N, C-alpha and C positions, 0 to 999 in steps of 0.2 A: 890725646883726645881731650876735648874741652870737658871740664868737670861737670858742667850742666848737662852735657850730652850723656855722660856716663850715668849720672843720676836718673835721667829720663829713661835711658835704656834699661836700667835695673827695675825701675817702676813698671815699665811695659812688660818686662820679662816676668816679674811677679804676678802682674795682672793676667798675662797669658797663661801662666801655670795654674793660677786660681780658676780661670774659666775652664781650662782643660780638665782640671780635677773635678770641678762641679759637673761638667758635661759627662765625664766618665761615671760619676756617682749616679747621675740620673739614668744613664743608659743601662747600668748594671742592675739597678733597683734592688731594694732590700727584700728579704724573704717575706716580710709582711706588707709588701707593696705589689699589687697585681702587675704582671708582665703583659697582661692583655689590655688593661685599661689605665693602669697607674693608680687606681683607687687603693685606699688602705684596706688591709685584710686584718680581721680580728680586733678591730677597734671597738671599744665598749659603747660607742655612740651609735653603732649600727654597722651595716655592711656585711660582707661575706665572712662567715666564720669557718675556719679550716685549720687543721693541725699542721702548721708549717714546720714544726719541730720534730715531726715523726721521722724516726731513723729506720727502724725495721720492725717486723712483727716479733713480739716477745714470745718466747717458748712457753706455752700453757702447761699447767700442772700435769706431770706424768709423761710428757712427750720428749722426744729427741728429734733433732733436725736431720732430714735425709735429703741430701742434695740430688736433684734429678739428673737424668742423662739418658743415654741410649744403652740398650743391652739386648742380648739374645734371649728371648722368652721361649720356654718350651723344653722338650726332651733333650738332655745332654748325655744320657746313658741308654743302655738297652731297654727296650720296651717289653719287660718281662711279662706284664699283664696283657699285652696285646690290645690295649685300649685304643691306641691310635687317636688320642685326644690331646696331645701336647706336642705337635710337630713344631720344630723351631721356626720362629719368626722374629724379626727385629722390631723393637718398639722403643718409643721415647716417653719418658715419664717426667712430669714437672716436679720441681722440689716440693716436699711436703713434710709433715711431722707424723711420727708414729709413737705409740706407747712403748716405753722402754721395756716393759714386761707385759705378760698377759694380764687381763683384769683379774684381780684376786678375790677370794671370798670376802675379805675385809672391805674391799671397795664396793662389792655388790651388796654387802650387808648395810653399808651406809645408804645406798639407794633404797633398799627395802625399808629401812628405818624412816626415811623421808616419806615414802609412800604411805607407810602405816600411820604417821602423824597427820599427814594432810588429808588422806582418804582412809579413815579408820575402818578396818574390816568389820567392826562391830555394827557399823551403819550399813543396813542392807543395800542402800543406794551405791555404796562404794566397795562392797565385799569382793566383787569380781575384779576390781582394779588391782587390789593387793594380791589376790590369788593368781591373777594372770601374770604377775611379775615374779612369782616364786619359782625358783629352779626346781626341776623334777629330781628329787633326791632318790626316787626309786630306780633311776638308771643304774645304780650300783648293784642291784639284785641280779643273781645268776641262779638258774634252776639247780645247778650242781656245784654251787660255791657258797661259802659263808662270808657275806660282805655287809652284814647288818651294821657293823661298827661304822662303816662309811655312810650308809643310809641315814643313820641317826646323828652322826657327828661332823661329817666332812664340811658341810656348808657353814655351820654355826660355831663349832668349837674353836677357841683361839689357837689350839695346836695346829689347825689348818688355815689360820688366818691369811698367811702369805702364800698359800697354794692357789693355783689358778681355779677360778670358778668353772664348774661343769654342770651339765643338766640344764643348760640354757639354750633355748632355740634361737634361730637367726632373728626371728621377730622380737624376742626379748632383748637380744643384744642391741638391736637398732633402737629400741625404746630406752635402754640404758644410756646409749650415746646421746640421744635427744635430751634426756634429763640432765646429763653431765654438762652439755652445752649451756643450758639455762642456768645451772648453778654456778658455773665459772663466770659467765657474763654478769650474773647478779652480783657476785663478789667483786668483780672489777668495777662495776658502776658504784657499788657502795664505797669501795676504797677511794674512788675518784670524787666522791661527794655528791653523786646524783641520786642516791637512794638513802633512806634512813638507815643509820647504823644498826646492825643486828636484826633488821626486819626479816631477813631470810629465816631466822629461827623463831623469833617471838611473835610475829604478826601474820604468819602464813596459815591459811586453811583452804578448804576445797574451793571456796568462792573468792579467794584472794591469793593468787599465785603469780609468779613472774615467768613470762615467756619472752624469749629474745625477739621473735618476729612481731609479737604484739607490741613490745616496747618500741620497736623501730617504726612500725606503721601506725600505731595508735597508743602512744605512751600514757595518755590519760586513762586508758582502760586497764592498764597493768595493776595488779593487786586489787582487782575489782573496783578500780577507780579511787582507791584510798589516797587522797592528796597528801596526807601526813607522811606517807612513805615515799611517794614518787616525787614530791617537790623538795624534800630534804632542806627545808628553810634553814638558813644560817650556815650551811656547809660551804666549803671553799670549792667552787667550781670554776674552771678556767675559761671555758668557751661560753660566754654570755653576751647578750645584747641588752642595752639599756634604752628605753624609749625617752621621749621628751620630758616625762614626769619622773624619770629616774627609776622606773620599774624594770625589772629583768623580764625580757620577752622570750628568751630561749633557755628554759630551765631543764631541758631534756637533752641527753646525749644522742648524737646521731652517728651514722657511719663516718662522717667527715672528721669526727674527733679521734678516730683510730682506737677507741677504747673497746669497741665491740669486736670480739674475735670471730673468725669463721667457726662453723659448727664442728663438734666432734662427730665422727661417723665411722662406719666400718671401712677399712681400706679396700680399694679395688683389688682384684686378683693380680693385675699387672703391678700395682704398687707393692703389694705384699711380696711377690716373687722377687722384684727388684731389691727391696729392702732386705730380704732374707739372704740374698747372694752376697751382700756387703762388698760391692765392687769399688768402693771409694779408694782403696789402697792398691788396687790391681794395676799393674803396668805391663802384664803379659798379654800379648796379642791373642793367644789361644784362649785365655780365660775370658777376655773381653768378648770373644766370638762364641762363648757359650760352653766352655769346657770346665766350668767350676761345678763340682759335685755337691758340696755342702756349704753351709753358711761360713764355715771356717776354711782356712787354707789347707790343702792336702787332700789325699784320696782315702784317708782312713778315719775311723771314728775314735781312735785313741790319741792321746796327747803325745807328741814326739819330743817335747822339751826335756832337758835333763832333769829338772826339778820335779816335774809331774809326769814323767815318762810312764805310759801305759794307762793313765787315768782316762776314763770315758769322757767324751766331750758333750754328751747329750744323754737324756733319759729315754730309752727305747727298749723294746723287747729283743733280747740278744739271741734267742733261740726258743725252740719248743720247751715250754715249762720253765723258761729262764727270763725273768722280768728285771733282773738286776745284777746277776752274776753271783759268784760264790761269796758268802759273807766274809768280810774282812780282806778280800783279795779280788781283784778284777771286778770290783763292784761299782755300779754307776750311782750308788747312793740312794736309790729309790726302788720301790716295788710297784707302787701306783704312781701318781704324780709326785712332784717334788716342789719344794718352796722355790719361788721365782729367784733369779740371780744365783742359783746353785752352781751354774756352769758359766764359763767365760762368755762375754758378749761377742758379736761379730764386729766388723770394722766400722759399722754405723753406730755401735753402742747399744744394739738391740739384743736382748736375752731370749733364749729358748725359741729361736726361729726354726729349730729342728728339735723334735722330741718334746717331752713333757705332755702337752696337749696339742692336737691339731687345732686349727683356728678358722672360724667363719670369715669369709670375705663377702664383699657386697654383691658380686656378680651372680646373675642367673646362669645356670650351667647349660652349655651347648658343647658338643664334641669339637666343633670347628671354631678357631679364632679367625675372624674375618679381617686379617691384616691388609688385604687388598683394598678394603674400603676405608679403614682407619688404622694408623699406626702411631697415634699420639693420644696419650691418656686413655687407652682402650678400656671400655667398660660396657657390658651388656646388662641392662636392667633399668633403663631410664623410663620413668613415668612422670611426665611433666604436669604440674598442677599450678593453680593460681589462687589468690585469696578470694574467698566469697565476699561479695559486696551487697550491702543492704540497699533498699530503695533510696535512702537519703545519701548514698555515696560512701558511707562509712564501711569499714571492714566488719565482717560478722565474727564476733568472738564467741567461742563455745562457752555455754553456761552449764551448770550442774544438770539441768533438764535436757541438754542437748547431747549428752554422752551416748555414743553408739558403740555397741559391742559386736564383734565378729566372732562367729563360732568356727573354730578351727577343725581340721579334718579329724583330730582326735577327741573332739567334743569340748575342748576347753574354750572358755570365753576370754577374749582380750579386748581392752578398750581401744577403739580406733582413734579416738581423740579425747583430750582431757580439758577440763575447764581452764579458761585463760588462754588457750591456743586459738589461733585464727583458723576458721573452717576452711579446708582446702577443697577445691573442685577441679575437675579436669579442664585443661585448656581447650578452647574451642576455636571457631573460625576467625575470631577477632585476633588471635595470636598466630594462626597457621596460614592465613590467606596469602597466597603468592610467595610464601617462604620456600627456599630451596634446601634448607638444612634440617627441617622436620615438618611433618604434615599432620600429626595427630598426637594425642596425649600419651598413649601407651605404645612405646616402640621396642618393647622387649623382643618381639618376633621379627624385627627388621632384618631382611635378607636371610632369614632362617626360621621358617615356620609359618609365614603369612602366605597369602594366595600367590604372590608373585615369586616366592622363593622356595616353597616346599618341594621336596623331592618325594614323589609318591610312588608306591609300588605299581600303580597303574595310572593312566591319565585320568584327569577329572572328567566326569560326565557333565558337560557344560549345561545341559538342560536341567539335570537334577540340581546342580549347584544354583542355578538361577531361581529354582523353586525352594531353595533352602534345604535341600536334601544332600547330605554328604555321608559317604561310607567311611566311618572313622578308622576301620581296619586298614585303610590305604594311606593314612596319614603318616608322615615321617615320625612324629612324636605322639604315640598313641598310648598314653599312660592310663592306669586304672582310674575309674571314676567312682570312688567311694563317696557316699553322700551322708552328711550328718545334719539332722534337723532337730527341732524341738517341737513337741506337741503343745496343745493348748494349756496343759498343766506345767509346762516348762521342763518336762522330762526329755532327755536326749534320746533320739531315735537314730540308730546307726544302720546304714545299709551298705553292705559289702559288695563290691564289684567282683563277681565270680566268672566274668567272661574269659574264654580261652583265646580270644582274638587280640589281646593286648600285646603290643610289640616292644614297649619301652617303659621305663620308669621316669623318663624325662618329661617335665612339663614346666610351665612358667612359675611354679612355686617350689622349684628345686634349686638350691644354691650351692655354690662351690665352697669347699673347705680345703685348706692347704696345710702342708707340713705333717710330719710324722708325730705320733703320740707315744705315750708309755705302753700302749697295747700293740704298736706297729713294729714290724721288722725294719731293718736298716734301709731297705729299698725306698721306703716312703719318706726318708729324711731329705731326699733330694728336693730342693725348693720348686723344681719344675713339675713335680707330680701334682696331679689334681684329681679330686674326687667330688662327689656330690651327695646331698642329703636333703630331705624335705625341710623347708624353712620353718615349719611349725612343730618340728620334733627335736628331741635332744638326746644326747648320749653321755656316757661317762668318760669320753675321750676327746670331745670337741669343746674348746673354750673360745675366747676371742680377745682381741685388743683393738683399741680405737686409733683412728688417724685424723689428721686435720690438714686441710689445704694451706699452702703458703701463699701469701699475697706479697707483691713487691718483687725484690731482686731474687734471682735464682740462687745465688751463692752468698753466704754470709761473709766469707773472706774477701771477695771482690767488693762487696758493699763497704767493708771496713776500710779498704785501701782508698776508695773514692772519698771517704769522709775523713 
């Protein structure tokens, strides 16, 4: 072949490869170039700001990852109590996170310390806030038992610091989870350079607090509008824009940064039961179909391994007058509660999902699980709200003068909202019009207790109902109506419902609790068992742990393989 032709061919080949490579590069586009428009992402000169380096949700403090899946929820053993409230049904749960242990006294004391510093009970305006958060230490008292040492010491003494907190109502547990969400996100934003360092300790007071929702919707109103804290000048922030004059124009973190975590909350009943079963290592068809009795493998409460043979696997009441076994032998190591992590975890790495204390879950109690309507992330208790909006279109943030207190059925006061939070109001027709998935704010009674679904002992009298007259003795859930009010002097007035026509203790303020406790017999260790208790009352055997939803991929392992 002519040498000139060879050279020309090589030149053309190199040119073709160059063009091909350039074309491939353009079509694949880099992670900081939009696949929709080709525009630059995250440029300092402006444009769309987005965390393109986000890998997956980091595990927040205290939590472990629980990979979701399908399982048989409900009774797997004999129904000794004849409750008929946990018939088997198949459910699917999304991946989520759950506290490794129950919330301990030390963790709850940290919460009380923060409340006391920010809302000092010495100030009459805030006294009810602190008192409303205090656990009820009198739950330890027994008319025919001497338990004053627990009444006086269990919450605060360091000897019980790593023991699960008790005497906490469902309402108090929810408030703790809300507080924890704000403190973790406050720390994350401070660490990322969006908030002044150590502001969470040094600069916080009743009129200057951090709330996650407020920061997302109106960041300039966080910390009472203190720009020195929320602007954090000179700190190293990654997601910024610069205007034509070189000034930063987005100095606040948004959800797009991936820095703001989902909220801590109480787990749903379905999540709790799924997590307690610890099915991640199960490969047996029978166990998958609902034949697992305890959080651990096997049908017995004692350890079968050679090294620890005979040791109890949980803290529970072994028999009448037997709360721990014979001293030094056949002992579960506790008479009341025990320190967390005293027993082996289940396959998800969760401790004490049977025994020690029973635990609050999010759900409102109903005997029937309506799996015919929903079998995905099942939960009863939704009350949908939205941010209150001022006339100028801004969100309404609660001030010290806006605090509203609710009087509970036992006469205690609790703050419905705290300064710095966005005021919440029920959703209305603007959100519900022509929707098929929900039609009102409060759907607790959906398909179970409302007009369309109630089972009555007799048929409704349509004429009486049209005139607003209803015979409550015929309602399916006809619980006592005790009334607590306050007179003009602020004294509590308690009226007891002494009617003989009440047919149930169930109402919309009764919540599910799961798992056996130190006071329960072996029967209640089965994760499928379910009981209920008023949401504003507490006991010496119910505690709680928090959960958090997972965003992004279902499985951590599959995500790692892709990357």
